[in-house]
N, C-alpha and C positions, 0 to 999 in steps of 0.2 A: 531794470533788473538785468544783471549781467548774464551772458550766455555761459552754459556749463563748459568746462575745459574739454579739449579734444580727447583726452584720455578717458573721460566719462563715457563718451559715445562708443569708443572702442570696447570698454568694459561691458557696456549694455549690449552691444552686438555679440560679444563672446558669450554672455549669459543667455541671450536669446537663442544662439546656436546650440548651446549645451542643453537648454530646455527642449528644443525641438528634437535633439538626439535622444534625450531621455524619454520623451513622449513616444518616439518611434519604437524604442526598446520595450516600453510598457505595452504598446499595442501588439508587438510580436509575442511577448510573453502571454498576454491575454488570449491571443489566438491559439498558442500552444496549449495553454491550460484548457481551453474549450475543447480542443481535439482530444486531449488526454481524458477529460471528463466523458466525452462521447464514447471513447474506447472502453473506459471503465464501466459505463452503463451497459454497453454491448456485452462485455464479458460477464457482468452481473446477471444479465438476462440469460446468457448461455448457461451459467452455473445453476440458475433457478430451474431452467428447463431440464438440465441433467438431474437435479435433485428430485424433480417431480417424476422423472422416469424411474427412479429407484423405488423398490417396494416401500410401502408406507411404514411397515414395521418389520424388524428382523430380530429374531431371538438372539439373546446374548450368546447362547451356545453355538448357533449357526455362524455368528460373526467370528467367534474365537476359532472354530474349526476351519472356517474359510481363511483366516489369517495364518493359521498354522500350515495349511495346505500351500498357501502362497510362499511362506518362508521356506518350506521344504523344497520347493522347485525354483527358488530364487538363485541366480548365479553368484550373488555376493552375500552368502549366508552370514559371514562374520560381521559385515557392515550392518546388516539388518538387525542382528542380535545386539550389537553394541549400541545402535540407536535406540532399540527397545529398552535396553537396560538403563541408558541415560534418561529416557523419558520416564521410566518408572521411578527413577531417583528424583525427578522433579515433581512427581505427582503429589507428595505430601505438602510441598511448598505451595503448589497451586491450590490444593484443597484449603489450606489455611488462608490463602489470599481470597478465595471465593467466600469462605465463611465470614471473614472480616468485612468483605464488601457488602454482604447481606445484612450484617449487624448494623452498619452505619446508617 
């Protein structure tokens, strides 16, 4: 059986080097993903603890009054009001989307 040509060995070595580099990159990415997951879980725990610290129930009236009080004292009233109006404009579309999601 004849031995493979010299170029074959060079190609094989190049492919093995490329494979090793790709494995190294995958390992780095997996470590970064693990770190991001740990951070996300930590933030999620913080948010849950903050949510538990809020009152269990708040009347709609108290919520609206509190929001209006915050808007009245906010330094960027125009920006707050424009975001609120845009949000109200999206509300009907969101309601339709929620209804369609429940129907399916």
